[in-house]
Every structure is written in structure tokens, then in C-alpha cells.
N, C-alpha and C positions, 0 to 999 in steps of 0.2 A: 208212651209219648210223654214228653216233659210238660210240666204245668207252667214253666217259665214262658214269658212272652218274648220270643226272639224274632227279630227282623233281619233278614240277610240282604245286604245292599250290594249291588253290582254296578260296575262301570265297564261295560263290554262294548267293543267296537270302536271306542275312542282311543286317542293316544294314551298309552299306559293304562291298560285295563287292570281292574283291581276288584277285590271283594272285601267286605267288612261285615261284622256281626254286631248287632245292637241287642242288648239284653236289658229290659226294663228301662229303656230310654237312654242307656249309656253304652258307648262303644267299648267292647271287650276284646275284640280281635280284628285284625285287618292286615292286608298286604297287597302290594302290586304283584301281578302275575310275573312280571319281568324278573323278580328276585328268584323265582323257582325255575323258570325256563331259560334264564340267563340271556334273554333277547331284549336289548335295550328298547324301552318304550313299546313293548309288545302290545299288539291289539288282539291277541288271542283270547278266546273265552277263558275267564279266570278259574279254570277247573281246579288247579292245584292250590290257588289261594282260597277257594271255597272249601276244599278238603281240610286245609289248615284251620280255617275259622271254625267250622263245625266240630272238627276233631279236638280242638283246644277245649271246647265246652262239653265234649263227650255226647254230642247229639248228631242227628242226621238232618239232611236238608228237609226231609218231610216233617221234622219236629218243629220247624219254624212256623210262626203264625202267618208270615207273609214274606214275599220276596219283592225287593224294590230295585228296579232297573232305572238308571239315570239317563234315560232318553225316552221320549214319547212319540212313537210313530203315528199316533193318533193326531198329532199336530197337522198332519197332511189332510185331515178332514176339514180344515178351515175353508177349503173350496172344493166343489164337486170335481172329481177326477174320473171322467168317462173312460179313459184308457184302462183303468183298473176296475171301475165299477161295472163295466159292460159284462155280458155273459161270457165267461171264459171256461176253457176245458180243465184248467187247474183249480180244483175246488178249494185249495188252500187260500185262494184269493178271497173267499167268503169272509175271512176274518177282517178283511179291509173293505170289500165291496158292499157287503150287506149294511154295515153302519154308514158307509159313505152315501149309499142310495137313500137310506132312511133319514139321515140328517139333511139331505137335500129336500126332503118332503116336510120336515118338522122344524127346520131352522138350525142354524149353526152358532155355537158359542164356544169360546176358548175353554179348554179344560186343563186343570193342573196335572191331572193324571188319568190314565185309563187302566181299568182292572180286568184281568182275565182269570177266570176260575176253571179248575180242572177237577171236577167233582169225582171222587171215588178212586183216583189213581195214586193218592199219597202225595201229590204235589200241592203245596199251598198256593193261594192266589198270588198272582204277580201284578204288581203295580208298576206301570210304565210312567215314570215321573218326568214332567217337563224338565229339560236340562237345567234351565236357570232356577227352577224351584229347588233342584238338588243343590246347586251352588248356594242358594239362599239358606237351605237347611244346614249346610256345612258352616256357613258364616255365622248364623244366629244361634243354632242349638249347641255349638261347641263353645260359644262365647260365655262370659260371666254375667251377661246383661239380661235383666228381666224385660227390658224394653230397649229397642235400638232401631235406628235406620239401617237399611240393608242396601248395598249397591253391589250388583254382580256385573262383571264385564269381561268378555272374552271374544274369541274370533266369531263363533256362532254356536248356537244350540237350537236344533230344529230351524226356526227362522230368527229367533231372538239373538241379540248380541249384547244388549245392556238392559238391565231391569232396575227400577227404583221401587223399594218395598219398605214396609214398616212391620217390625216384629214386636209382638206383645205376648208374653207368656208362652202358650203353646201354639200360637197362630202366626202366620205370615200373610200379610195383606199386600197384594201386588198393586202398586200405585200407577205405574206406567211402564212401558217397555219400548225399545227401539229394535228394529229388525235390520238384517242385512239389506243392502250392502254398506250401510253406515255403521261400521264396526271399528272400535278402537283397537281391538285385538288384531283385526286384519290390517289395520294401518301399521301397527308395530311389525307384523309379519312381513308386510310389503317392504319395509326398509331393511329388515333382516335379509331378505332375499336380494334386494338391490345392492347391498354391501358385499355380497358374495357368500353369504352364510345360508344355512338351511332354515326356512321358516318353520315355526311350530317346534323348534328344537334348539336353535342357537341364539335366541333372544338375549340370553345371559351375556353373550359376547358383545353384542351391540350396546347393552346397558353398561358394561365395563368400559367400552370405548368412549361413551358419552361423558365420562368423567374428566377426560383430558382437556387442558386449558388451551383451547384454540378459538379463534374468532369464527363463530357460526352464525352471526347476525344476518348475513345475506341469505343463507339457506333457511333460517327461521322465517323470514318474511316470505320467501318463495313457498314454503310449506303452508303457511297461513293462507296463502292465496288459493290453495287446493281444497280448503274446507271452510265451513261456516258454523258458528255457534248460534243456536236458535233460542228464542225467548222462553220456550217451554222446557229448557234444560237439555234438549237433544243436540245433535250436531249432524252435519251432512258432509260427505266426501264427494268431491267433484269426480264423477265417473269417467271423465275424459283422461284422468290421471291414474285411477286405480281400477283394476279389472279382476280382483280376487274373487268376485262373485260369478265370474264367467268360468265355470269349471271345465269347459271344453277347450280352453286356450292355455298355452304355456305362459309363465311369468305372471306376477301379480300386479304389474305396472305396465304403462304404455310408453311409446316413444316420446310422447309429450312430457311425461314424467322425467325421463332420462335427460331431456334438454334442460330441465330446471337446474340440474346439477352439473352443468358444463358438458353435456353429451357423453358423460362417462358412466360406466357401470363397474361395480366391484366384481372381481373374479374369484372363484373358489380357490382357496389355498394361498392367495397372494398376501404379502406382508401388509399390515395395516399402515396407512400413511396419514398425513395431516388431513387429507381430503376425507378419508374414512371417519376420522375422529370428528371433523366438523359436521358431516352429515348426521352422524350418530348423535352428537350433542344437540343439533338443531331439532332432530326428530324427538328426542327425549324432552326438550323444553316445551315443544308444542303438545306432546302427549300429556304432559303434566297440566298444561292449560286446559285441555279438553276434560281431563279427569276432575280438576277443580271446578269447572263449569257444571259437570254432573253433580258433584257433591254439594255445591252451593244451592242448587235447585232442590236436592233431596232434603237438605236441612230446612230450607224454607217451607217445604211441605210437611215435614214431620216435627220440627222444633225439638228433635231429640238431642240430648247431650252426647250420646254415644253412637258410633257407626260401626257396622260390621261389614267386611269386604270379602268377596270371593270371585273366582274366575281367574283364568290364566294371567290377565293383566296385573293382578295384585301379587304375582310373583315379583313384581317390580319393586324391590326393596328400597331402591333409591327414592322413588316417589313416596312409598309408605313412610319413610323417615321424615318427610316434609309435611305430611298431610295435616297434622294438628296445627302447625304454624300457618298453613295456607288456607284453611277452611274454618268455619265456625264450630266444628265439632271439637269437643274437649277430651273424649275418650275414643279409642278405636280398638278393633280386634281383627286380626288376620290369623287364620288357623295354620297348622303345620302342613296342610295340603290343600291350598286354595285352588289349584289347577284341576283339570279333569280327573286326574288320578284320585282325588279326594271326593269325587262325586258318588262313589259307592257308599262312603260315610254319609254324605249329604242326603242321598236318596233314602237311605235307611233311617236316618234321623227324621226326615220329613214325614215319612209314613208312620214312624213310631209316635211322633208327637202330634202331627196335624190330622192323621187319620185315626190312630188308636188312642190318642190322648194320654200317652205315657207321661209320668211326672218328670220334670226336668231335674237334672243333677248339675249344680253350679260349681262343682269341684274342679280342680286342675285337670286338664286333659293332656296326658302325656302322649307323645307320638310313638312311644315304645309299646306298640300293640302287636308287633310281629313275633315270629318264632324266637324262642329262647332255648339255649342248649346248656345242659348241665356238665359237671366235671367229667362224668363217665363218657359222655358223647365226645367231648374234646379229647380226652385221653385216647379213645378208640381211634379217632382220626390221626392223631399224632403217631401212635404205634403202628397203625396200618400202613402209614406212609414212611415209617422209619425215620422220623424227624427228631433230631436231638432237641431236648427242651429241659427246663428246670422249673420246679414249683417254688413259688416264693410266698412267704406269709404276709408280706406288706407290698402288694403290687403297686399301690398308689405312690409309695415312696420310691420304689424302683423306677417307675415310669418318670416321675419328676426328676430323678437323678440323671436318667438317660437324656431327657430333654435339656437339662442344664449342661450336659456334656456335648450338646449339639447334634444328637442323634434324632432321626425322624422315626416316630413310634406309631405303629398301627394298633388301634384299640378295638377289641372285640369283647364287649361286656354286656350282659343283660339281654333284654328283648330287642329285636331289630326295630328301628324306627320306620314308620310309615311316611311316605312322601319323599321329596327330592333332596331334603337336607338331613345330613347326619348330625346328631346333637350330642355325641359323646358315647354312643353305644357301638356304632360302626364308623369310627372316625380315624383320620390320620392326624397326628399331633406334631407340632414343632415349636421351637423356641422363638417367640415373636421378636426378640431383641436382636436376632442375627441378620445382618444385611443380606446374606446370601441365601437365606432359607427359602424364600419364595421362588427364586430361580432354580434352586436344587429340586424342589418338589415339582414344579411345573415341568422341568426338563427330564428328570429321571424317574418320576413316580406317576404323575398325572398325565404326562405326555400331552400338554396342551399349550395354548398361546401364552407367551411370557407376560403379556400385559394384564392377564386376568388375576384379580386379587384373591386373597384368602381371608377367612373370617376369624375374628377374635372371640374366644369364650372367656368370660370374666365372672368372678364371683359377684353375685347380685348386689351385695352391700358395697362393693368397691366401684361399681360402674360409674357413678358421678365423678369419681376422682380422676378417671382416665379418659372419659368421654364427655362430650358437651351435652349432658342430659340432666334432668332434674332429679332430686332425691325421690326414691320410690319408683324410678323408671324400671320397667320390666320388658324384656324382649326375649321370651323363652324359646322362640322358634327361628331365630335369625331372620325375622321378617322385616327388619328396618335397617337402613344404612344411616349412620349418625356420624358427626364429626369427632375425630380423635382430638383431645385437647392439645393445644399448641405445644405445651411443655413436654408432651410425651411422644410427639410424632417422630422425632429423631431417635428416641429410645425404642420405638416399636416399628421398625421398618418392615417387618414380616407381615404385619396386618394392616398397615396404613396404605391406602390406595393413593394414586397420583394426586387426587384432590383433597387429601388429608382426612379421608373418611374410612369407616370400617363397618362391615355388616355384622353387627354385634349379636352375641348370644349371652344373656344373663342367666347364671346357673344358681339355683337355690338348693340348699342342703336337703330340704324336705322333699324336693322333687327328684333329685338325682344324687344320693349321698356318695356313690362311688366317684362319679365324674367331679363332683364338688371337691372330694378329697384329693383328687389328682391336681386340680388347679390350686387348691389350698397348699398342698405340699410343695408345689413349684413356687408359689408365692413366698413361702417361708425360706426357701433356698436362695431366691433371687431378688426378693423385694417387689416383684411384679406378679400379681395374682391373675395372670392372663396367659392363655396358651393359644397358639395358632391351631385352628380346627378346619379340616376339610373332609369330604366324604371318603370312605374307604372303598375306592374303586379306581380303576385306571380309565383313561379316556375311551369312550365308546362301549363301556361295560356297565351293567347295573351295580349298585352298591351290594357288597357281599351279604349273604344271608347266613351261611352255615360255616362251621369250622373248616370244611374242605374248601369253600370259596375263599375264606380268609387266607389259608395257607397257599392256595394257588396264586392269588393276587400278590401275596407277600413275596413269593419267589419269582414272580414275573415282573417285578419292579425294583426300583432302587431303595426300597424301605430298609432301614437298619435293624429294627426290632419289631416284634409282634407280641403284644400282651393279650393272650388268649385265655380269658378267665383268670385263674391264678397262676397260669403258666407263661413263661417267657421263652420265646424262640428268637435266636440270633443266627445270622448266616455264618458266623465264624465259630459257632458252638461245635465242639467235637461230638461225633456220633457216639 
């Protein structure tokens, strides 16, 4: 058995199940299960992701010190449950009914986690961590801050949907929480469904629509009338409009809600109109007001300079880019996976630091913690499938030349990224100067709505020249939308959204030398050290994991070239 202290983190049963392995307080491996089973947003038990994590370290599950699951069924013990605690014929119920009965006799207190031991059978103890403590662990323990305020915000976890916390060293102190049905995540999901999209999936589309310059003031006032901001930092949703907490009923909204917006509902698949844009814009404006309300209260309680953020709401890169200007906080951190998929990491880090006292590592946390494939594995896939290819000594220069020629290049390099955003390892790249590039990629490669923007990757040192950000600005995970400088908006149509913004990624040479080299080479050829970057997948499929995934996606789309390690694949190469 290994003498290293490993914590295996799991996010099972939630949207996008995943596993992550923590060694000595630092994340060393992790992946969503969807990348292995190729089922987008899979809820399956992350068996293959676990196999990858422990296999990468050459250990077995039984070698781990503990397992941390990012959901605590013990939260149901807040109140006595006679339906489950009564004498039942299924003795498995004892795991729930015995504690529930005893807690009813001895008093009930909230618990951040519940531990189960399995003595003698080789399985380490399992910690069932409160969902929002896992989010807080992801936010704080991946951050570079010794002390920070922590805000977590999503649809729901057990009962909680928002928590305000204070992180110091190895500890996270919960200051207060708010439970369903007053959920900002559910609010966002309600409008996503109302506009004709899938809640808990298509919020990206609604965020993109909110950028269009339409008059939304009438709808903003209507939405404000459905909620209230409280003096204690919380908010309330009028349940005569929202019914997402009623799980036995279809739709997240009522007829009264529909009437607020002219008696109209968005329909799945319909073309977005000015009405869609106005509703989306109004919803985003009010969502930001609610989030600022939360953050102002958190700052007043903690007086911290820095804030760390997690939960699905903070995939909202539009708001993230405005946070410093709109709140008293001067520093912020959002990880590469703040939504539920990252809770395997968060739960593992929470147990590692808060339970076992592991020393924190304040170094850079790369999202590249997934599987990596060597030249031999790439060559085997190419030869097995009889795919023509050529090896190049200078792939960065070749990629830059292809981009300059107007080709769209798929990039498969290094370890796979964890999370929803590809950051140069499993990416599709294009020339941001070309007016047609966005439409080409949306129509023939990504197969998605034409209005959705693409992100720019820029050399870290050059970001303030092209974007309205201060010197030293860093955005390593595409977590913020910022303005493109006026002088460059016309020159960069491929990455400039309709409101003049871009969801930027800053790339440092020490963090990712290969990808930095691609952007640098492109900059030398064109004078613009920026490339268009989007994830290497087509609509409805997970980001590619393996060489075979990359080749299949390449040939099933309108991609021009594939840079697979040091090998180049083109559709017009002779076999």
C-alpha cells in the first residue's frame, strides 16, 4: 500500500459526473466521465474516470486515504423522516433510519459531511461532503489566496443554493446560506427554458443573446417585480411566477410569468428574435443585480480584498468580467471548473485540507489534468485507420501558417483539459481577423447557432494592448468577458461579439509553452498575437479525449487540418 496520502474525489449523480485525485493537497489527475463514455453531460458513475485517475498514479482505489463524494444525503436528517425511519423490511434503510431516529432523540445540527467506514474490506472511508462545501473547496483551495471571501451559487445542492463563507488557510467558515426555492441558478434556468432552450444545459446561449443591443427596460422592471432583495444579503423569488421547486410539475414558470412578457413563450428550435434578445438581456441585468447584492453583503461581513467564486452561476463569464468594477472586491478567482463537474475536485480538496490538514500548494493550477497520449499511441491510431499524415519538426510554425492561410485547425496536444472550456490542448483554432471565420466554424464544424461568439486566446503580455484590461491582467481559464479595445474591434471580427466584447484567455509561456508558441508564431506572421479558440467537439458531443476521438471528429466536420502531436492530418493528403 502506498505511503502517499491520496484523496479520490467524486461527483456522481449530478450533471456531468467526474472523478479527481488529490495527492498531498494538490490535484494530480481528473476527468469528466463523459469524455470516456462519449455521452454529453453523463450522470453515470465515473468508473472510467476513476480508473484513469488511480491508474495515472499507479495505485488502486484501496490505496487512497479517503474518498470524497460531492453530495451529502445526510442533509435529509435536518428533519425527522418517519417514512424512512419507520421499521422497514429492507435493512439497507438502516444506514438512514438509525441515524435519523437517534438524531431525533439527541438534537439535530447541520453537518458539513458524513463519513462511512468499511472496516476490513479494503475500501477507504467515504466522506459525503455537502454540495456547496465542495463548491467552496473548489473555489478557495484552487485559488492563490491565503484568505478570501467565498460565494457559491447554483441551482441547488441538497437544500442550499447560495452560501457565503470565509476561507483562511486550511479552513472554510460558513457564514450563512440560503435554500431553495430562492435560487439564482434556478432563476437563470427558468429563463433558459422560457426562451425555448434546455435548462441546466443551454444557459450559454441565453448569455450570448443578452449581449444584443435592444431595449429591455420594460422587461427589467417586470422581472424586478418578481423578486426582492433583503437586508441580510439574501433574496426572494415570488413563487407565483417561479415553480422550479415543484418537481412534480412541468415547466419552471407559471402562466402569470408568461403574461409578464406579452403572453409569449419561446419555442425549441425557433430563430432568435428581438423579443428573445430583450428577455435575455433583462434577465442578465437583473441576475447581475442579485449577484452584486450577494457580494456586497459578503464583503461587508468579511472585509476581504479577494473573493473566490464557484457554482454553476459563475460560468457566467459576462458577469465575472464586471465583478471587480461593480463590487468592493479588488481580486477574484474562478477556477477552470466552477460548475458541478468540478465538485469532484472540490470535495477532494475539502477533505484533503479541512479534514486531513494537507498543506496548501499556491502554485498555478492547470486544467490539463486529463489523459495524455504519446507519439506511439498517436501513430498507432493513424496507421490502424490508414489515415495519411506527415510528421513536422516545427508544428507551431506550421499551425500558424495554416491559420494565416485561413484554414481552421484542430489542436490535439498534451493532457486533456478538465472542465467545459478547452484552453489549447483540445481546441479548434482560427484566424480572428477573418470576417467569415465565425460563421464558417458555427455552420460547418460546431453546428450551432450563428449568434454564439468564439473566444480569443492572447499572449499574456499583449492582453492590455488589444483588450480594455489593466497591466498584469490574467484570465487563464476564459472565465471573464472583457471589452475589445475600440481600435481593434474591426480588425478582430472573429472574436468580437455584438457588444464589442470577448471571452478572453491569457496564455503565459511558463504555463503552456506549446500553445504560447502557436500564438507567438501567428503574431509574428500577422502582427496580431491572438487566435480564435473554441473547444474541439461538435454540437452535442463531449470534447475529444483520445487520438481516435480527434480523428473521428475531424472527419465528421468541416475542419481543414488536424495537428495531432507532431503529426499533421489534412483531408486532401494523399494516402
